C-alpha positions in Angstrom: 144.6 -42.3 -121.2 146.6 -44.9 -120.0 149.7 -43.0 -118.8 147.2 -40.9 -117.9 146.1 -43.4 -115.2 149.7 -44.9 -114.4 150.4 -40.9 -113.9 147.7 -40.9 -111.5 148.2 -43.9 -109.3 152.0 -43.4 -109.1 151.3 -40.2 -107.6 148.4 -41.4 -104.9 151.5 -43.7 -103.7 153.3 -40.9 -103.2 151.1 -38.9 -101.4 149.3 -41.9 -98.6 152.4 -44.2 -98.6 151.5 -44.3 -94.7 147.9 -45.9 -95.4 149.0 -48.1 -98.1 152.0 -49.7 -95.6 149.1 -49.5 -92.9 147.6 -52.2 -95.1 149.6 -54.7 -95.7 150.4 -54.9 -91.6 146.5 -55.8 -91.1 147.1 -59.3 -91.6 147.0 -61.4 -89.1 149.9 -62.7 -86.4 151.4 -65.8 -87.8 152.4 -69.1 -85.1 155.1 -71.4 -85.7 153.1 -74.8 -85.4 156.8 -76.4 -83.6 156.9 -74.0 -81.2 152.5 -75.3 -80.2 153.6 -78.9 -80.8 156.7 -78.7 -78.8 154.7 -77.1 -75.5 151.3 -80.0 -75.5 154.6 -82.3 -76.1 156.4 -81.0 -73.3 152.5 -80.2 -71.3 152.3 -84.6 -71.6 156.0 -85.2 -71.0 154.9 -83.6 -67.4 151.2 -85.2 -67.6 153.3 -88.6 -67.4 155.9 -87.6 -65.3 153.0 -87.0 -62.9 151.2 -89.8 -63.0 154.6 -92.2 -63.1 155.0 -90.9 -59.7 151.5 -91.4 -58.2 151.0 -94.9 -59.6 154.9 -95.9 -57.5 153.7 -94.4 -53.9 150.8 -95.7 -54.6 152.7 -99.6 -54.7 155.2 -98.0 -52.0 152.3 -97.8 -49.6 150.8 -100.5 -50.6 154.2 -102.6 -49.9 154.8 -100.8 -46.7 151.4 -101.7 -46.0 151.6 -105.5 -46.5 154.8 -106.0 -44.2 153.3 -104.5 -41.7 150.5 -106.1 -42.0 152.0 -109.5 -41.9 
C-alpha cells in the first residue's frame, strides 16, 4: 500500500509539473528593508536641507532689512 501511494505521488508530480511550480510562484514579492531605510533617510536629508535653506533666507532677509532701516 505504501509503494502504491509513492508511485501515485511521483506520477502526479510528473504529469503536472507546471501547476506545482506555479503554486510556488504565488508567494508575495519580498522587499529589501535596507532600500526602504535608505529612501527614508534620503527624504529626511532633503527635508532638512530645505528647512536650513529656508531659515538661512529668513535670517538673511532680516539682516538686509535691519541694515536698510538703520
